[in-house]
All heavy atoms as an XYZ file, in Angstrom:
816
protein
N      -5.136     30.748     -1.328
C      -5.255     30.012     -0.087
C      -5.763     28.612     -0.393
O      -6.725     28.437     -1.119
C      -6.215     30.748      0.838
C      -6.303     30.130      2.201
S      -7.084     31.308      3.312
C      -8.281     30.257      4.051
N      -5.107     27.592      0.161
C      -5.470     26.200     -0.076
C      -6.200     25.669      1.150
O      -5.615     25.493      2.199
C      -4.208     25.391     -0.357
C      -4.516     23.972     -0.772
O      -5.667     23.609     -0.971
N      -3.478     23.169     -0.903
N      -7.488     25.407      1.007
C      -8.262     24.876      2.129
C      -8.725     23.475      1.799
O      -8.979     23.143      0.640
C      -9.484     25.761      2.429
O     -10.315     25.808      1.270
C      -9.053     27.165      2.815
N      -8.860     22.663      2.816
C      -9.338     21.292      2.625
C     -10.852     21.256      2.773
O     -11.417     21.938      3.599
C      -8.716     20.362      3.667
C      -7.275     20.036      3.391
C      -6.832     18.919      4.311
C      -5.513     18.369      3.825
N      -5.222     17.083      4.417
N     -11.483     20.425      1.941
C     -12.908     20.185      2.136
C     -13.097     18.712      2.477
O     -12.128     17.981      2.676
C     -13.719     20.608      0.896
C     -13.312     19.847     -0.359
O     -12.803     18.714     -0.251
O     -13.520     20.391     -1.459
N     -14.333     18.257      2.553
C     -14.607     16.882      2.977
C     -13.941     15.859      2.057
O     -13.544     14.784      2.497
C     -16.109     16.644      3.028
N     -13.796     16.152      0.769
C     -13.178     15.221     -0.164
C     -11.669     15.110      0.042
O     -11.041     14.206     -0.469
C     -13.460     15.642     -1.608
C     -14.934     15.485     -1.955
O     -15.616     14.665     -1.304
O     -15.399     16.183     -2.860
N     -11.068     16.042      0.761
C      -9.626     16.047      0.988
C      -9.254     15.500      2.370
O      -8.147     15.692      2.827
C      -9.075     17.474      0.867
C      -9.177     18.002     -0.544
O      -9.115     17.191     -1.490
O      -9.329     19.215     -0.703
N     -10.201     14.816      3.019
C      -9.930     14.336      4.367
C      -8.774     13.345      4.357
O      -8.506     12.688      3.360
C     -11.181     13.694      4.960
O     -11.555     12.577      4.180
N      -8.091     13.248      5.480
C      -6.946     12.350      5.558
C      -7.414     10.897      5.583
O      -8.502     10.586      6.054
C      -6.103     12.651      6.813
O      -6.923     12.494      7.959
C      -5.535     14.047      6.753
N      -6.564     10.030      5.048
C      -6.866      8.611      4.985
C      -6.244      7.927      6.187
O      -5.033      7.845      6.296
C      -6.299      8.008      3.693
C      -6.748      8.670      2.388
C      -6.070      8.006      1.203
C      -8.249      8.619      2.248
N      -7.070      7.459      7.087
C      -6.578      6.788      8.280
C      -6.433      5.294      8.051
O      -6.727      4.784      6.972
N      -5.983      4.583      9.080
C      -5.782      3.142      8.949
C      -7.028      2.382      8.502
O      -6.928      1.448      7.719
C      -5.362      2.717     10.358
C      -4.827      3.942     10.996
C      -5.578      5.087     10.384
N      -8.209      2.780      8.989
C      -9.432      2.070      8.633
C      -9.676      2.085      7.123
O     -10.299      1.175      6.581
C     -10.650      2.672      9.341
C     -10.643      2.404     10.835
O      -9.811      1.584     11.295
O     -11.448      3.020     11.546
N      -9.185      3.103      6.461
C      -9.369      3.222      5.015
C      -8.674      2.085      4.272
O      -9.143      1.642      3.231
C      -8.830      4.585      4.543
C      -9.048      4.830      3.098
N     -10.241      5.276      2.604
C      -8.228      4.672      2.036
C     -10.143      5.387      1.291
N      -8.939      5.026      0.923
N      -7.551      1.607      4.791
C      -6.758      0.593      4.096
C      -7.044     -0.837      4.548
O      -6.700     -1.783      3.839
C      -5.263      0.893      4.261
C      -4.838      2.129      3.520
C      -4.735      3.339      4.181
C      -4.565      2.088      2.165
C      -4.367      4.491      3.496
C      -4.195      3.227      1.471
C      -4.092      4.427      2.140
N      -7.670     -1.012      5.708
C      -7.917     -2.351      6.235
C      -8.661     -3.221      5.225
O      -9.600     -2.765      4.583
C      -8.723     -2.280      7.529
C      -7.998     -1.730      8.741
C      -8.970     -1.587      9.903
C      -6.814     -2.605      9.126
N      -8.223     -4.469      5.093
C      -8.878     -5.400      4.183
C      -7.944     -5.868      3.091
O      -6.724     -5.721      3.181
N      -8.533     -6.440      2.038
C      -7.735     -7.027      0.964
C      -7.678     -6.119     -0.257
O      -8.686     -5.548     -0.671
C      -8.297     -8.382      0.561
C      -7.406     -9.103     -0.453
C      -7.911    -10.481     -0.777
O      -9.041    -10.642     -1.210
N      -7.065    -11.484     -0.573
N      -6.487     -6.029     -0.835
C      -6.215     -5.236     -2.024
C      -5.598     -6.116     -3.098
O      -4.882     -7.069     -2.788
C      -5.226     -4.120     -1.700
C      -5.772     -3.059     -0.794
C      -6.071     -3.174      0.535
C      -6.072     -1.717     -1.149
N      -6.534     -1.983      1.020
C      -6.542     -1.067      0.009
C      -5.977     -0.989     -2.328
C      -6.929      0.265      0.019
C      -6.359      0.342     -2.330
C      -6.834      0.957     -1.170
N      -5.854     -5.776     -4.343
C      -5.179     -6.403     -5.470
C      -4.223     -5.378     -6.049
O      -4.591     -4.216     -6.231
C      -6.186     -6.841     -6.532
C      -5.545     -7.499     -7.733
C      -6.562     -7.914     -8.783
O      -7.494     -7.123     -9.054
O      -6.433     -9.015     -9.323
N      -2.987     -5.806     -6.332
C      -1.983     -4.887     -6.873
C      -1.173     -5.593     -7.943
O      -1.040     -6.821     -7.938
C      -1.060     -4.407     -5.754
N      -0.610     -4.811     -8.846
C       0.263     -5.368     -9.868
C       1.601     -5.768     -9.270
O       2.067     -5.173     -8.299
N       2.233     -6.793     -9.867
C       3.522     -7.269     -9.357
C       4.718     -6.655    -10.079
O       5.860     -6.976     -9.781
C       3.598     -8.797     -9.405
C       3.595     -9.346    -10.828
O       3.605     -8.568    -11.808
O       3.592    -10.589    -10.962
N       4.466     -5.779    -11.043
C       5.542     -5.144    -11.794
C       5.983     -5.945    -13.001
O       6.802     -5.492    -13.792
N       5.428     -7.155    -13.162
C       5.777     -8.027    -14.290
C       4.550     -8.447    -15.093
O       4.566     -9.468    -15.761
C       6.499     -9.285    -13.784
C       7.835     -8.954    -13.171
O       8.636     -8.241    -13.756
N       8.073     -9.453    -11.964
N       3.468     -7.678    -14.991
C       2.252     -7.972    -15.739
C       1.242     -8.827    -14.993
O       0.129     -9.021    -15.460
N       1.619     -9.358    -13.825
C       0.694    -10.158    -13.019
C       0.143     -9.354    -11.860
O       0.409     -8.152    -11.734
N      -0.630    -10.019    -11.026
C      -1.182     -9.363     -9.837
C      -0.950    -10.256     -8.617
O      -0.669    -11.446     -8.741
C      -2.693     -9.096     -9.966
O      -3.380    -10.325    -10.149
C      -2.987     -8.142    -11.111
N      -1.062     -9.647     -7.454
C      -1.019    -10.372     -6.187
C      -1.917     -9.645     -5.211
O      -2.465     -8.593     -5.520
C       0.424    -10.519     -5.668
C       1.053     -9.253     -5.167
C       1.189     -9.033     -3.804
C       1.530     -8.287     -6.041
C       1.787     -7.866     -3.333
C       2.130     -7.130     -5.582
C       2.257     -6.925     -4.222
N      -2.098    -10.236     -4.038
C      -3.025     -9.690     -3.059
C      -2.289     -9.288     -1.792
O      -1.394     -9.982     -1.335
C      -4.115    -10.712     -2.731
C      -4.885    -11.119     -3.947
C      -4.564    -12.283     -4.621
C      -5.902    -10.324     -4.446
C      -5.252    -12.654     -5.771
C      -6.590    -10.675     -5.596
C      -6.262    -11.843     -6.255
N      -2.698     -8.146     -1.247
C      -2.174     -7.633      0.016
C      -3.357     -7.509      0.966
O      -4.403     -6.972      0.591
C      -1.527     -6.246     -0.161
C      -0.347     -6.306     -1.125
C      -1.110     -5.662      1.192
C       0.192     -4.933     -1.525
N      -3.187     -8.009      2.190
C      -4.218     -7.867      3.207
C      -3.659     -7.059      4.374
O      -2.626     -7.427      4.940
C      -4.704     -9.242      3.706
O      -5.184     -9.991      2.590
C      -5.826     -9.079      4.724
N      -4.314     -5.958      4.681
C      -3.960     -5.113      5.819
C      -4.801     -5.546      7.008
O      -6.029     -5.526      6.937
C      -4.249     -3.640      5.514
C      -3.399     -3.072      4.416
C      -3.851     -3.030      3.110
C      -2.138     -2.572      4.697
C      -3.066     -2.495      2.099
C      -1.344     -2.041      3.700
C      -1.807     -1.999      2.394
N      -4.161     -5.956      8.097
C      -4.858     -6.438      9.275
C      -4.898     -5.354     10.360
O      -4.059     -4.448     10.384
C      -4.179     -7.703      9.786
C      -4.212     -8.815      8.742
C      -3.492    -10.073      9.171
O      -2.868    -10.089     10.251
O      -3.551    -11.055      8.419
N      -5.867     -5.466     11.259
C      -6.075     -4.451     12.298
C      -4.926     -4.368     13.289
O      -4.722     -3.344     13.927
C      -7.382     -4.714     13.078
O      -7.326     -6.024     13.630
C      -8.591     -4.583     12.179
N      -4.129     -5.428     13.427
C      -3.036     -5.446     14.402
C      -1.733     -4.858     13.859
O      -0.694     -4.959     14.496
C      -2.803     -6.874     14.904
C      -2.344     -7.818     13.802
O      -2.217     -7.442     12.647
N      -2.122     -9.067     14.170
N      -1.783     -4.248     12.657
C      -0.590     -3.640     12.081
C       0.250     -4.595     11.251
O       1.301     -4.224     10.734
N      -0.224     -5.828     11.107
C       0.482     -6.785     10.266
C      -0.154     -6.800      8.882
O      -1.310     -6.415      8.701
C       0.443     -8.177     10.894
C       1.224     -8.233     12.198
C       1.353     -9.634     12.755
O       1.125    -10.615     12.024
O       1.700     -9.738     13.944
N       0.636     -7.230      7.900
C       0.149     -7.345      6.522
C       0.556     -8.709      5.992
O       1.550     -9.284      6.414
C       0.741     -6.235      5.664
N      -0.241     -9.212      5.067
C       0.057    -10.468      4.391
C      -0.005    -10.225      2.892
O      -0.750     -9.357      2.434
C      -0.973    -11.545      4.766
C      -0.896    -11.986      6.209
C      -1.936    -13.050      6.548
N      -3.275    -12.442      6.633
C      -4.291    -12.730      5.828
N      -4.174    -13.615      4.866
N      -5.453    -12.125      5.990
N       0.782    -11.001      2.133
C       0.690    -10.924      0.678
C       0.799    -12.317      0.094
O       1.316    -13.236      0.730
C       1.740     -9.981      0.084
C       3.180    -10.411      0.253
C       4.115     -9.421     -0.434
C       5.572     -9.779     -0.155
N       6.489     -8.981     -0.936
N       0.314    -12.451     -1.131
C       0.253    -13.755     -1.784
C       1.459    -14.006     -2.688
O       1.463    -14.958     -3.444
C      -1.047    -13.865     -2.592
O      -1.069    -12.878     -3.613
N       2.495    -13.176     -2.582
C       3.677    -13.290     -3.435
C       4.916    -13.010     -2.599
O       4.934    -12.050     -1.831
C       3.575    -12.254     -4.572
C       4.728    -12.141     -5.539
C       4.760    -13.354     -6.458
C       4.575    -10.878     -6.375
N       5.937    -13.833     -2.728
C       7.170    -13.596     -1.974
C       6.964    -13.815     -0.494
O       6.140    -14.619     -0.081
N       7.757    -13.102      0.325
C       7.619    -13.200      1.783
C       6.211    -12.742      2.153
O       5.827    -11.628      1.852
C       8.662    -12.346      2.486
N       5.468    -13.613      2.797
C       4.044    -13.335      2.991
C       3.733    -12.413      4.159
O       2.613    -11.942      4.286
C       3.279    -14.650      3.175
O       3.735    -15.313      4.344
N       4.708    -12.106      5.024
C       4.429    -11.329      6.224
C       5.128     -9.974      6.189
O       6.266     -9.863      5.734
C       4.891    -12.092      7.469
C       4.672    -11.324      8.741
N       5.665    -10.558      9.320
C       3.582    -11.185      9.522
C       5.171     -9.988     10.413
N       3.914    -10.357     10.558
N       4.428     -8.968      6.711
C       5.007     -7.641      6.836
C       4.307     -6.851      7.923
O       3.338     -7.311      8.526
N       4.811     -5.651      8.147
C       4.239     -4.716      9.118
C       3.870     -3.453      8.347
O       4.634     -2.989      7.503
C       5.273     -4.367     10.219
C       5.755     -5.632     10.942
C       4.717     -3.343     11.191
C       4.684     -6.354     11.726
N       2.698     -2.882      8.660
C       2.284     -1.683      7.936
C       1.916     -0.557      8.882
O       1.586     -0.766     10.041
C       1.150     -2.004      6.978
C      -0.197     -2.241      7.604
C      -0.627     -3.380      8.218
C      -1.291     -1.325      7.665
N      -1.925     -3.227      8.654
C      -2.353     -1.973      8.331
C      -1.475     -0.015      7.221
C      -3.580     -1.356      8.553
C      -2.702      0.593      7.447
C      -3.736     -0.078      8.103
N       1.993      0.648      8.330
C       1.636      1.862      9.060
C       1.161      2.908      8.058
O       1.346      2.748      6.852
C       2.843      2.369      9.881
O       2.421      3.443     10.710
C       3.972      2.826      8.983
N       0.583      3.978      8.561
C       0.150      5.088      7.712
C       1.172      6.217      7.835
O       1.532      6.616      8.943
C      -1.242      5.615      8.134
C      -2.298      4.528      7.994
C      -1.624      6.851      7.316
C      -2.552      4.056      6.588
N       1.637      6.719      6.691
C       2.548      7.860      6.641
C       2.015      8.813      5.577
O       1.943      8.456      4.399
C       3.988      7.414      6.287
C       4.905      8.618      6.191
C       4.516      6.405      7.298
N       1.615     10.001      5.995
C       1.117     11.016      5.048
C       0.063     10.472      4.085
O       0.187     10.589      2.871
C       2.276     11.620      4.255
C       3.256     12.356      5.141
O       2.842     12.893      6.186
O       4.451     12.390      4.788
N      -0.987      9.872      4.621
C      -2.112      9.349      3.830
C      -1.742      8.167      2.944
O      -2.494      7.824      2.033
C      -2.763     10.438      2.975
C      -3.559     11.432      3.798
O      -3.857     11.138      4.972
O      -3.879     12.506      3.270
N      -0.592      7.543      3.154
C      -0.185      6.365      2.407
C      -0.040      5.185      3.357
O       0.351      5.357      4.507
C       1.165      6.567      1.725
C       1.183      7.660      0.705
C       2.575      7.843      0.111
O       3.474      7.003      0.338
O       2.754      8.851     -0.583
N      -0.334      3.999      2.859
C      -0.046      2.784      3.617
C       1.363      2.348      3.242
O       1.663      2.158      2.066
C      -1.045      1.693      3.265
N       2.255      2.238      4.222
C       3.628      1.782      4.012
C       3.775      0.400      4.634
O       3.479      0.214      5.808
C       4.629      2.734      4.666
C       4.836      3.993      3.920
N       5.833      4.881      4.227
C       4.184      4.539      2.849
C       5.796      5.919      3.391
N       4.794      5.720      2.557
N       4.243     -0.555      3.836
C       4.422     -1.925      4.293
C       5.896     -2.287      4.192
O       6.511     -2.100      3.144
C       3.630     -2.927      3.432
C       2.210     -2.440      3.200
C       3.645     -4.314      4.076
C       1.617     -2.899      1.902
N       6.445     -2.826      5.270
C       7.804     -3.359      5.276
C       7.692     -4.873      5.351
O       7.241     -5.424      6.356
C       8.593     -2.827      6.472
O       8.772     -1.440      6.352
N       8.073     -5.556      4.265
C       7.971     -7.008      4.182
C       9.208     -7.670      4.787
O      10.296     -7.111      4.773
C       7.798     -7.443      2.721
C       6.570     -6.863      2.086
C       6.517     -5.893      1.133
C       5.209     -7.201      2.369
N       5.212     -5.611      0.802
C       4.395     -6.400      1.545
C       4.609     -8.111      3.239
C       3.001     -6.484      1.576
C       3.221     -8.190      3.259
C       2.431     -7.393      2.435
N       9.033     -8.887      5.260
C      10.124     -9.622      5.909
C      11.307     -9.886      4.974
O      12.422    -10.115      5.440
C       9.615    -10.950      6.471
C       8.710    -10.764      7.682
O       8.577     -9.626      8.174
O       8.130    -11.772      8.143
N      11.097     -9.863      3.654
C      12.192    -10.111      2.711
C      12.968     -8.848      2.339
O      13.852     -8.878      1.484
C      11.679    -10.796      1.443
C      10.667     -9.961      0.663
O      10.362     -8.814      1.070
O      10.162    -10.464     -0.363
N      12.641     -7.708      2.984
C      13.356     -6.471      2.720
C      12.675     -5.553      1.720
O      12.984     -4.365      1.649
N      11.766     -6.073      0.907
C      10.991     -5.214      0.005
C      10.046     -4.375      0.844
O       9.682     -4.732      1.963
C      10.180     -6.062     -0.982
C      11.002     -6.558     -2.125
C      11.764     -7.688     -2.140
C      11.157     -5.938     -3.400
N      12.386     -7.814     -3.354
C      12.031     -6.755     -4.146
C      10.651     -4.785     -3.983
C      12.400     -6.437     -5.447
C      11.011     -4.478     -5.280
C      11.885     -5.294     -6.001
N       9.631     -3.250      0.315
C       8.610     -2.443      0.972
C       7.741     -1.799     -0.100
O       8.206     -1.442     -1.170
C       9.182     -1.416      1.949
C      10.488     -0.819      1.551
N      11.685     -1.504      1.563
C      10.790      0.423      1.131
C      12.659     -0.711      1.166
N      12.142      0.459      0.889
N       6.452     -1.757      0.191
C       5.454     -1.234     -0.735
C       4.719     -0.070     -0.103
O       4.531     -0.026      1.111
C       4.416     -2.312     -1.092
C       4.981     -3.471     -1.890
O       5.989     -3.280     -2.588
O       4.399     -4.567     -1.820
N       4.297      0.841     -0.940
C       3.434      1.933     -0.518
C       2.194      1.928     -1.383
O       2.272      1.685     -2.590
N       1.043      2.148     -0.788
C      -0.192      2.326     -1.551
C      -0.659      3.729     -1.288
O      -0.813      4.155     -0.141
C      -1.261      1.293     -1.163
C      -0.793     -0.103     -1.580
C      -2.597      1.647     -1.817
C      -1.794     -1.195     -1.319
N      -0.836      4.474     -2.385
C      -1.276      5.858     -2.237
C      -2.392      6.166     -3.228
O      -2.479      5.566     -4.290
C      -0.119      6.828     -2.387
C       0.445      7.009     -3.759
C       1.591      8.015     -3.807
N       2.740      7.568     -3.042
C       4.000      7.694     -3.433
N       4.285      8.260     -4.575
N       4.985      7.267     -2.685
N      -3.228      7.098     -2.825
C      -4.324      7.547     -3.676
C      -3.782      8.606     -4.623
O      -3.163      9.579     -4.196
C      -5.464      8.105     -2.821
C      -6.708      8.401     -3.612
C      -7.865      8.756     -2.703
C      -9.119      8.925     -3.542
N     -10.263      9.267     -2.727
N      -4.009      8.379     -5.912
C      -3.613      9.324     -6.957
C      -4.897      9.706     -7.686
O      -5.436      8.901     -8.446
C      -2.605      8.688     -7.950
C      -1.398      8.097     -7.223
C      -2.193      9.695     -9.012
C      -0.474      9.110     -6.590
N      -5.402     10.910     -7.441
C      -6.690     11.297     -8.018
C      -7.796     10.436     -7.447
O      -7.964     10.363     -6.237
N      -8.514      9.716     -8.321
C      -9.602      8.863     -7.834
C      -9.242      7.383     -7.888
O     -10.114      6.525     -7.802
C     -10.889      9.136     -8.612
C     -10.736      8.883    -10.098
O      -9.611      8.592    -10.556
O     -11.765      8.970    -10.814
N      -7.941      7.063     -8.037
C      -7.525      5.664     -8.035
C      -6.335      5.490     -7.097
O      -5.858      6.445     -6.500
C      -7.175      5.184     -9.448
C      -5.960      5.849    -10.028
C      -5.626      5.264    -11.391
C      -4.243      5.717    -11.831
N      -3.696      4.865    -12.853
N      -5.883      4.257     -6.968
C      -4.761      3.944     -6.089
C      -3.632      3.326     -6.897
O      -3.874      2.647     -7.899
C      -5.194      2.962     -4.992
C      -6.158      3.583     -4.027
C      -7.518      3.566     -4.289
C      -5.715      4.204     -2.877
C      -8.416      4.153     -3.414
C      -6.601      4.796     -1.997
C      -7.945      4.766     -2.273
O      -8.831      5.345     -1.415
N      -2.410      3.560     -6.439
C      -1.241      2.944     -7.045
C      -0.381      2.324     -5.963
O      -0.324      2.822     -4.841
C      -0.433      3.962     -7.848
C      -1.148      4.442     -9.088
C      -0.346      5.416     -9.925
O       0.646      5.977     -9.421
O      -0.720      5.618    -11.090
N       0.290      1.214     -6.337
C       1.224      0.530     -5.436
C       2.630      0.834     -5.932
O       2.948      0.659     -7.095
C       0.969     -0.976     -5.452
C       1.758     -1.768     -4.417
C       2.993     -2.462     -4.912
C       2.865     -3.206     -6.196
N       4.177     -3.569     -6.767
N       3.459      1.338     -5.030
C       4.853      1.667     -5.316
C       5.716      0.627     -4.614
O       5.626      0.480     -3.396
C       5.190      3.066     -4.786
C       4.444      4.163     -5.495
C       3.096      4.405     -5.244
C       5.093      4.957     -6.430
C       2.412      5.407     -5.907
C       4.406      5.960     -7.096
C       3.072      6.188     -6.835
N       6.534     -0.118     -5.369
C       7.378     -1.168     -4.796
C       8.824     -0.678     -4.721
O       9.346     -0.124     -5.687
C       7.305     -2.434     -5.642
N       9.444     -0.899     -3.568
C      10.822     -0.474     -3.339
C      11.664     -1.691     -2.979
O      11.296     -2.469     -2.099
C      10.883      0.561     -2.214
C      10.105      1.811     -2.539
C       8.758      1.909     -2.210
C      10.714      2.883     -3.174
C       8.031      3.052     -2.510
C       9.989      4.032     -3.475
C       8.648      4.114     -3.144
N      12.790     -1.841     -3.658
C      13.666     -2.998     -3.467
C      14.380     -2.932     -2.118
O      14.534     -1.848     -1.536
C      14.698     -3.053     -4.594
N      14.854     -4.086     -1.628
C      15.654     -4.087     -0.399
C      16.840     -3.129     -0.532
O      17.440     -3.015     -1.608
C      16.129     -5.537     -0.297
C      15.088     -6.336     -1.025
C      14.656     -5.445     -2.167
N      17.141     -2.427      0.556
C      18.254     -1.483      0.553
C      17.882     -0.083      0.098
O      18.721      0.812      0.108
N      16.620      0.112     -0.328
C      16.162      1.441     -0.719
C      15.173      1.947      0.338
O      14.772      1.202      1.226
C      15.478      1.428     -2.104
O      14.309      0.599     -2.052
C      16.422      0.906     -3.178
N      14.789      3.209      0.208
C      13.818      3.793      1.128
C      12.603      4.272      0.340
O      12.630      4.318     -0.892
C      14.413      4.992      1.897
O      14.577      6.076      0.973
C      15.750      4.638      2.540
N      11.577      4.675      1.060
C      10.379      5.211      0.412
C      10.664      6.535     -0.306
O       9.845      6.998     -1.083
C       9.245      5.386      1.431
C       8.595      4.087      1.820
C       8.867      3.498      3.040
C       7.699      3.457      0.979
C       8.273      2.312      3.424
C       7.096      2.256      1.335
C       7.378      1.680      2.561
N      11.811      7.147     -0.053
C      12.182      8.381     -0.738
C      12.934      8.126     -2.042
O      13.142      9.033     -2.832
C      13.053      9.258      0.169
C      12.275      9.782      1.372
O      11.069     10.054      1.225
O      12.878      9.913      2.447
N      13.364      6.877     -2.265
C      14.079      6.522     -3.487
C      13.098      6.303     -4.635
O      11.878      6.255     -4.436
C      14.908      5.250     -3.268
C      16.079      5.479     -2.327
O      16.666      6.582     -2.362
O      16.399      4.557     -1.548
N      13.652      6.108     -5.836
C      12.821      5.793     -6.999
C      12.300      4.367     -6.842
O      13.072      3.451     -6.547
C      13.639      5.914     -8.278
C      12.841      5.642     -9.521
C      13.679      5.781    -10.764
C      12.803      5.430    -11.964
N      13.543      5.403    -13.196
N      10.987      4.149     -7.036
C      10.449      2.796     -6.882
C      10.943      1.853     -7.981
O      11.224      2.277     -9.097
C       8.933      2.989     -6.959
C       8.712      4.326     -7.551
C       9.951      5.133     -7.336
N      11.016      0.557     -7.646
C      11.379     -0.468     -8.623
C      10.258     -0.628     -9.655
O      10.516     -0.915    -10.817
C      11.642     -1.798     -7.914
N       9.016     -0.433     -9.222
C       7.880     -0.440    -10.145
C       6.699      0.266     -9.496
O       6.639      0.403     -8.273
C       7.516     -1.867    -10.589
C       7.010     -2.748     -9.466
O       5.907     -2.551     -8.953
N       7.816     -3.734     -9.070
N       5.788      0.719    -10.351
C       4.548      1.374     -9.914
C       3.421      0.708    -10.693
O       3.483      0.614    -11.916
C       4.565      2.891    -10.204
C       3.247      3.531     -9.791
C       5.744      3.560     -9.519
N       2.416      0.219     -9.976
C       1.301     -0.469    -10.620
C      -0.020      0.009    -10.018
O      -0.041      0.654     -8.981
C       1.414     -2.000    -10.419
O       1.346     -2.290     -9.024
C       2.711     -2.544    -11.006
N      -1.102     -0.341    -10.674
C      -2.426     -0.037    -10.135
C      -2.696     -0.896     -8.909
O      -2.175     -2.007     -8.775
C      -3.515     -0.325    -11.175
C      -3.520      0.691    -12.306
O      -3.011      1.808    -12.126
O      -4.041      0.346    -13.391
N      -3.512     -0.375     -8.016
C      -3.973     -1.117     -6.838
C      -5.450     -0.816     -6.655
O      -5.907      0.287     -6.953
C      -3.188     -0.702     -5.597
N      -6.179     -1.818     -6.180
C      -7.598     -1.578     -5.902
C      -8.033     -2.411     -4.715
O      -7.595     -3.535     -4.529
C      -8.471     -1.852     -7.112
C      -8.548     -3.285     -7.524
C      -9.350     -3.448     -8.822
N      -9.399     -4.850     -9.194
C     -10.419     -5.645     -8.971
N     -11.516     -5.183     -8.398
N     -10.381     -6.908     -9.324
N      -8.894     -1.808     -3.927
C      -9.404     -2.478     -2.738
C     -10.512     -3.441     -3.144
O     -11.433     -3.074     -3.867
C      -9.936     -1.454     -1.737
C     -10.226     -2.039     -0.382
C     -10.510     -0.957      0.619
C     -10.573     -1.521      2.023
N     -10.813     -0.459      3.001
N     -10.383     -4.680     -2.672
C     -11.376     -5.713     -2.994
C     -12.426     -5.846     -1.908
O     -13.603     -5.974     -2.194
C     -10.687     -7.056     -3.211
C      -9.669     -7.112     -4.353
C      -8.995     -8.474     -4.393
C     -10.349     -6.807     -5.683
N     -11.968     -5.869     -0.649
C     -12.933     -5.998      0.453
C     -12.356     -5.380      1.716
O     -11.154     -5.378      1.927
C     -13.306     -7.457      0.707
C     -12.163     -8.320      1.131
C     -12.561     -9.774      1.317
O     -13.556    -10.214      0.710
O     -11.880    -10.464      2.073
N     -13.253     -4.849      2.517
C     -12.878     -4.247      3.786
C     -13.000     -5.276      4.894
O     -13.755     -6.239      4.781
C     -13.787     -3.066      4.113
O     -13.638     -2.060      3.147
N     -12.246     -5.063      5.963
C     -12.419     -5.898      7.150
C     -13.598     -5.358      7.938
O     -13.827     -4.147      7.977
C     -11.170     -5.878      8.011
C      -9.947     -6.600      7.448
C      -8.773     -6.496      8.399
C     -10.253     -8.063      7.179
N     -14.343     -6.244      8.593
C     -15.516     -5.779      9.375
C     -15.102     -4.932     10.549
O     -14.010     -4.981     11.021
C     -16.184     -7.066      9.830
C     -15.203     -8.149      9.630
C     -14.171     -7.665      8.644
């Protein structure tokens, strides 16, 4: 029987709010900011997107057609990048580390 304890609680929107640093898939990093109004900003490429929570993951759809997912893997986070024309169910274009830098008040 698989039961959840306090450490397995679901990750709601408040968990992701704020600024994150993530890999760009080419050895560099960029920043993603999750805002309370459901919008997201990034410091690379098209700067605007819309985000939501799907199964404990933050899913971002960027204005340029790319979409990123941030998910908790064990005790760390990873950013999954998906190219335009693909879905979150497809193989990601790249997977990099992600870490939260600051929360929104």
